[in-house]
N, CA, C and O atoms as a DFTB+ gen file, in Angstrom:
320 C
 N C O
     1  1     -40.523     111.557     -17.799
     2  2     -39.093     111.711     -17.685
     3  2     -38.728     111.869     -16.209
     4  3     -39.331     112.667     -15.492
     5  1     -37.747     111.110     -15.773
     6  2     -37.338     111.132     -14.369
     7  2     -36.327     112.255     -14.127
     8  3     -35.410     112.452     -14.923
     9  1     -36.498     112.988     -13.030
    10  2     -35.592     114.068     -12.675
    11  2     -34.325     113.474     -12.068
    12  3     -34.398     112.756     -11.070
    13  1     -33.173     113.762     -12.654
    14  2     -31.893     113.225     -12.197
    15  2     -31.183     114.285     -11.370
    16  3     -30.854     115.357     -11.878
    17  1     -30.948     113.991     -10.111
    18  2     -30.268     114.912      -9.215
    19  2     -28.848     114.403      -8.996
    20  3     -28.624     113.440      -8.263
    21  1     -27.896     115.064      -9.644
    22  2     -26.501     114.647      -9.581
    23  2     -25.969     114.670      -8.154
    24  3     -25.260     113.752      -7.740
    25  1     -26.307     115.717      -7.400
    26  2     -25.843     115.796      -6.003
    27  2     -26.284     114.562      -5.216
    28  3     -25.480     113.913      -4.547
    29  1     -27.568     114.256      -5.310
    30  2     -28.103     113.116      -4.553
    31  2     -27.455     111.810      -5.001
    32  3     -27.157     110.952      -4.170
    33  1     -27.236     111.651      -6.298
    34  2     -26.610     110.427      -6.803
    35  2     -25.191     110.272      -6.244
    36  3     -24.784     109.175      -5.861
    37  1     -24.457     111.360      -6.204
    38  2     -23.085     111.311      -5.674
    39  2     -23.101     111.029      -4.182
    40  3     -22.324     110.209      -3.692
    41  1     -23.981     111.705      -3.461
    42  2     -24.076     111.486      -2.011
    43  2     -24.452     110.042      -1.716
    44  3     -23.852     109.412      -0.846
    45  1     -25.436     109.512      -2.430
    46  2     -25.850     108.123      -2.209
    47  2     -24.715     107.150      -2.504
    48  3     -24.593     106.118      -1.844
    49  1     -23.895     107.471      -3.481
    50  2     -22.793     106.574      -3.867
    51  2     -21.753     106.450      -2.754
    52  3     -21.143     105.392      -2.595
    53  1     -21.545     107.517      -1.983
    54  2     -20.496     107.487      -0.954
    55  2     -21.042     107.450       0.475
    56  3     -20.269     107.357       1.429
    57  1     -22.336     107.521       0.627
    58  2     -22.967     107.651       1.941
    59  2     -22.604     106.519       2.903
    60  3     -22.436     106.770       4.096
    61  1     -22.482     105.317       2.431
    62  2     -22.191     104.167       3.282
    63  2     -20.687     103.896       3.405
    64  3     -20.285     102.894       3.997
    65  1     -19.865     104.776       2.853
    66  2     -18.419     104.569       2.843
    67  2     -17.806     104.774       4.221
    68  3     -18.272     105.587       5.019
    69  1     -16.753     104.015       4.472
    70  2     -15.965     104.213       5.691
    71  2     -15.049     105.419       5.475
    72  3     -14.956     105.941       4.364
    73  1     -14.387     105.853       6.520
    74  2     -13.434     106.964       6.400
    75  2     -12.333     106.601       5.410
    76  3     -11.932     107.424       4.587
    77  1     -11.851     105.376       5.492
    78  2     -10.799     104.927       4.580
    79  2     -11.297     104.955       3.140
    80  3     -10.577     105.394       2.242
    81  1     -12.508     104.495       2.917
    82  2     -13.070     104.487       1.565
    83  2     -13.286     105.906       1.036
    84  3     -13.043     106.173      -0.140
    85  1     -13.742     106.817       1.901
    86  2     -13.894     108.216       1.488
    87  2     -12.542     108.806       1.101
    88  3     -12.418     109.503       0.094
    89  1     -11.535     108.515       1.914
    90  2     -10.182     108.996       1.623
    91  2      -9.715     108.469       0.269
    92  3      -9.168     109.225      -0.533
    93  1      -9.924     107.188       0.010
    94  2      -9.526     106.587      -1.268
    95  2     -10.296     107.199      -2.436
    96  3      -9.726     107.440      -3.500
    97  1     -11.582     107.449      -2.237
    98  2     -12.397     108.055      -3.290
    99  2     -11.844     109.418      -3.668
   100  3     -11.700     109.735      -4.849
   101  1     -11.538     110.222      -2.660
   102  2     -11.005     111.564      -2.926
   103  2      -9.628     111.470      -3.554
   104  3      -9.356     112.132      -4.556
   105  1      -8.759     110.657      -2.977
   106  2      -7.392     110.516      -3.494
   107  2      -7.394     110.024      -4.930
   108  3      -6.637     110.524      -5.762
   109  1      -8.243     109.047      -5.225
   110  2      -8.311     108.508      -6.585
   111  2      -8.906     109.511      -7.573
   112  3      -8.604     109.456      -8.766
   113  1      -9.748     110.424      -7.089
   114  2     -10.412     111.389      -7.966
   115  2      -9.542     112.596      -8.280
   116  3      -9.671     113.195      -9.348
   117  1      -8.663     112.952      -7.362
   118  2      -7.787     114.103      -7.569
   119  2      -6.828     113.777      -8.706
   120  3      -6.209     112.713      -8.717
   121  1      -6.709     114.676      -9.643
   122  2      -5.856     114.526     -10.831
   123  2      -6.305     113.398     -11.751
   124  3      -5.551     112.966     -12.623
   125  1      -7.527     112.925     -11.559
   126  2      -8.064     111.867     -12.422
   127  2      -8.791     112.509     -13.599
   128  3      -8.733     113.721     -13.807
   129  1      -9.458     111.681     -14.344
   130  2     -10.273     112.133     -15.464
   131  2     -11.244     113.222     -14.988
   132  3     -11.707     113.191     -13.847
   133  1     -11.540     114.159     -15.847
   134  2     -12.410     115.290     -15.489
   135  2     -13.811     114.865     -15.076
   136  3     -14.539     115.654     -14.473
   137  1     -14.200     113.642     -15.388
   138  2     -15.530     113.176     -14.979
   139  2     -15.655     113.108     -13.462
   140  3     -16.771     113.089     -12.941
   141  1     -14.529     113.069     -12.737
   142  2     -14.567     113.016     -11.281
   143  2     -14.814     114.385     -10.654
   144  3     -15.163     114.465      -9.476
   145  1     -14.641     115.451     -11.410
   146  2     -14.757     116.801     -10.851
   147  2     -16.120     117.118     -10.241
   148  3     -16.161     117.715      -9.165
   149  1     -17.239     116.750     -10.871
   150  2     -18.521     117.031     -10.211
   151  2     -18.640     116.346      -8.846
   152  3     -19.183     116.925      -7.906
   153  1     -18.140     115.130      -8.741
   154  2     -18.189     114.424      -7.466
   155  2     -17.370     115.119      -6.398
   156  3     -17.806     115.248      -5.254
   157  1     -16.170     115.570      -6.779
   158  2     -15.340     116.315      -5.830
   159  2     -16.008     117.624      -5.447
   160  3     -15.902     118.071      -4.305
   161  1     -16.693     118.235      -6.399
   162  2     -17.406     119.478      -6.111
   163  2     -18.513     119.275      -5.092
   164  3     -18.696     120.103      -4.200
   165  1     -19.251     118.187      -5.216
   166  2     -20.317     117.883      -4.258
   167  2     -19.719     117.616      -2.878
   168  3     -20.244     118.092      -1.872
   169  1     -18.631     116.860      -2.827
   170  2     -17.991     116.577      -1.539
   171  2     -17.444     117.861      -0.920
   172  3     -17.545     118.054       0.292
   173  1     -16.866     118.741      -1.739
   174  2     -16.382     120.018      -1.226
   175  2     -17.539     120.866      -0.703
   176  3     -17.410     121.535       0.322
   177  1     -18.663     120.835      -1.407
   178  2     -19.838     121.590      -0.974
   179  2     -20.280     121.152       0.427
   180  3     -20.641     121.984       1.260
   181  1     -20.248     119.843       0.676
   182  2     -20.613     119.325       1.998
   183  2     -19.635     119.834       3.050
   184  3     -20.042     120.279       4.123
   185  1     -18.351     119.766       2.739
   186  2     -17.323     120.257       3.670
   187  2     -17.530     121.740       3.930
   188  3     -17.492     122.184       5.077
   189  1     -17.746     122.501       2.877
   190  2     -17.905     123.953       2.998
   191  2     -19.101     124.311       3.888
   192  3     -18.992     125.176       4.757
   193  1     -20.225     123.653       3.673
   194  2     -21.429     123.959       4.443
   195  2     -21.268     123.619       5.921
   196  3     -21.873     124.268       6.775
   197  1     -20.452     122.600       6.233
   198  2     -20.255     122.203       7.624
   199  2     -19.089     122.928       8.302
   200  3     -18.909     122.817       9.514
   201  1     -18.309     123.662       7.530
   202  2     -17.136     124.348       8.080
   203  2     -17.556     125.660       8.740
   204  3     -18.464     126.351       8.279
   205  1     -16.870     125.975       9.828
   206  2     -17.114     127.276      10.450
   207  2     -16.390     128.357       9.647
   208  3     -15.633     128.045       8.727
   209  1     -16.616     129.599       9.986
   210  2     -16.058     130.717       9.220
   211  2     -14.529     130.686       9.204
   212  3     -13.916     131.021       8.191
   213  1     -13.920     130.291      10.303
   214  2     -12.457     130.230      10.369
   215  2     -11.909     129.203       9.383
   216  3     -10.940     129.472       8.674
   217  1     -12.529     128.033       9.340
   218  2     -12.088     126.991       8.421
   219  2     -12.351     127.393       6.969
   220  3     -11.531     127.123       6.091
   221  1     -13.488     128.036       6.716
   222  2     -13.774     128.510       5.358
   223  2     -12.724     129.522       4.914
   224  3     -12.241     129.466       3.783
   225  1     -12.372     130.440       5.798
   226  2     -11.347     131.432       5.489
   227  2     -10.012     130.755       5.200
   228  3      -9.294     131.149       4.280
   229  1      -9.688     129.746       5.981
   230  2      -8.446     129.008       5.772
   231  2      -8.440     128.325       4.403
   232  3      -7.432     128.358       3.697
   233  1      -9.559     127.708       4.029
   234  2      -9.643     127.032       2.729
   235  2      -9.507     128.034       1.589
   236  3      -8.812     127.770       0.608
   237  1     -10.169     129.183       1.713
   238  2     -10.093     130.204       0.670
   239  2      -8.666     130.735       0.567
   240  3      -8.152     130.923      -0.535
   241  1      -8.026     130.976       1.711
   242  2      -6.645     131.454       1.689
   243  2      -5.711     130.439       1.048
   244  3      -4.831     130.811       0.271
   245  1      -5.892     129.165       1.363
   246  2      -5.084     128.113       0.757
   247  2      -5.272     128.104      -0.758
   248  3      -4.300     128.042      -1.510
   249  1      -6.513     128.166      -1.194
   250  2      -6.809     128.183      -2.625
   251  2      -6.210     129.422      -3.284
   252  3      -5.588     129.322      -4.342
   253  1      -6.394     130.579      -2.670
   254  2      -5.866     131.826      -3.212
   255  2      -4.351     131.759      -3.355
   256  3      -3.805     132.108      -4.402
   257  1      -3.671     131.307      -2.296
   258  2      -2.206     131.223      -2.335
   259  2      -1.745     130.249      -3.422
   260  3      -0.771     130.521      -4.124
   261  1      -2.426     129.137      -3.561
   262  2      -2.066     128.174      -4.596
   263  2      -2.247     128.775      -5.988
   264  3      -1.378     128.640      -6.849
   265  1      -3.381     129.439      -6.202
   266  2      -3.658     130.033      -7.505
   267  2      -2.664     131.153      -7.826
   268  3      -2.226     131.290      -8.969
   269  1      -2.312     131.951      -6.817
   270  2      -1.335     133.011      -7.036
   271  2       0.044     132.429      -7.346
   272  3       0.769     132.941      -8.199
   273  1       0.388     131.363      -6.649
   274  2       1.671     130.698      -6.875
   275  2       1.734     130.140      -8.290
   276  3       2.738     130.302      -8.983
   277  1       0.646     129.476      -8.721
   278  2       0.593     128.934     -10.080
   279  2       0.641     130.049     -11.111
   280  3       1.326     129.931     -12.127
   281  1      -0.087     131.133     -10.851
   282  2      -0.124     132.257     -11.787
   283  2       1.256     132.895     -11.897
   284  3       1.727     133.182     -12.997
   285  1       1.899     133.116     -10.757
   286  2       3.210     133.751     -10.766
   287  2       4.264     132.874     -11.425
   288  3       5.145     133.381     -12.119
   289  1       4.184     131.578     -11.217
   290  2       5.179     130.698     -11.822
   291  2       4.960     130.558     -13.324
   292  3       5.915     130.323     -14.065
   293  1       3.714     130.700     -13.784
   294  2       3.469     130.571     -15.219
   295  2       3.749     131.866     -15.955
   296  3       3.928     131.849     -17.172
   297  1       3.792     133.008     -15.240
   298  2       4.049     134.289     -15.894
   299  2       5.456     134.788     -15.623
   300  3       5.860     135.822     -16.157
   301  1       6.200     134.079     -14.811
   302  2       7.557     134.502     -14.485
   303  2       8.452     134.367     -15.708
   304  3       8.249     133.501     -16.560
   305  1       9.443     135.242     -15.772
   306  2      10.407     135.154     -16.866
   307  2      11.258     133.913     -16.698
   308  3      11.671     133.577     -15.588
   309  1      11.517     133.236     -17.797
   310  2      12.358     132.036     -17.684
   311  2      13.776     132.422     -17.292
   312  3      14.303     133.443     -17.733
   313  1      14.373     131.600     -16.470
   314  2      15.765     131.861     -16.088
   315  2      16.653     130.923     -16.896
   316  3      16.417     129.716     -16.956
   317  1      17.660     131.491     -17.503
   318  2      18.566     130.696     -18.348
   319  2      19.931     130.620     -17.719
   320  3      20.834     129.995     -18.277
């Protein structure tokens, strides 16, 4: 039985891509079928590992603010 490494398969699939192609891959994957989520996760992992602490903090803050905004808007009382 062959060992299947999803990370490596995703990296190999986009490794030869141009910047434009990478942008299209990400743009097409966002809000797409859930099957694209592992690929976006691998790409995010690469970004995260190469980001300095300041950029990581910025990404976490952006995510936190978005999640809080979504949470607050979904729990807010409806206005009539």
